[in-house]
N, C-alpha and C positions, 0 to 999 in steps of 0.2 A: 436339439430336443433333450431335456435333460432327465438321465436317468436314475442319478443317486437324489433327486428331490431337492434339491437347496437351493432351486432358483436361479443359479448362477451356472453360467459353462466351465466344467470341469474339463480339463484335456485328458485325452485317455480314458475317460468316463463316458462323458457325453457325446451326442453324436452333432457337429456343426451342420445345421441344415443351411444356413445361408449368411453373407456378409454382405453389408452397405457402406458404402464409404460416403459421408456426408461431407460436401464444398459448400464453402461461406460464398454466395454471389452476391450480385449487385442487388441493390433493392429497385424495385418494380416501380413503376409511373404514378404518380398520385391518384386517388380514386376521387370520384365527384362529391363534393360537398355534402354531409347528411343534413336531413332535416333538425332543426333544433329541438332539444330536450324538453320534457315538462319537467315542472317543478312544484314541490310542496312547501307552501309559504304557511308562517304564521302568525300572530299577533292576539294581543289583549283585545282588540276590536274586530267588528267585521272591515272587510276589507273595502280599499278606497279603488273606484273606477281606473286610477292609474297603477296599480298595483298589479304586477303580474302580465301574463299574455295569454291568450286563446288558449286553452287546455292546461292551464295550471289549475293546483287545487290550493285552498286557503283553509286553515283551520283557526277557528277562534278560540285560542287556550283558556278563555274564561269560561265559555258557554258550552264548549264543544262543537259549535255548527261549524259544517263543512261546505264550502261553496266552491264551484268548478265555473272557470271562466270560459263562456261561450259569445260569440261574437262580439269582442269587447264589452261583455257586461258579465258581472258575478251573479252567479245562480244558485240558490239552495240545492244542496246536495245530499242532506241528513246531518245526524247529530252523532257524534261519538262516546258521548258521555250517558250513563243509564240515569234513570231519576233517582233522585234522593231519597225519595220514602218508599221503601218496599212492604209492600201489604201482603201478608202471609195468609195464605187458605188453608184452612182447615176443615177438614169433613169429618163427619161423624158417621160408625158404623154402627 
């Protein structure tokens, strides 16, 4: 417990609450193989059926269209680009 407030143990000033000895042990047994990770792919055209694997996401960098691969098929999932034309709405009072 630090009494002088400096965040470090100071012998004679602070109270030693506990000490721990850390030993370097042997590595444990290998765990089971984990599931394949998902990827975010991109290209200047829409994805081809051979691109990626189920669960992956594809972004068409030209159009902003986003696709997700499900059941070995790329399905549209949205668009990340906003439209080029923005219309301002003005209300009069």
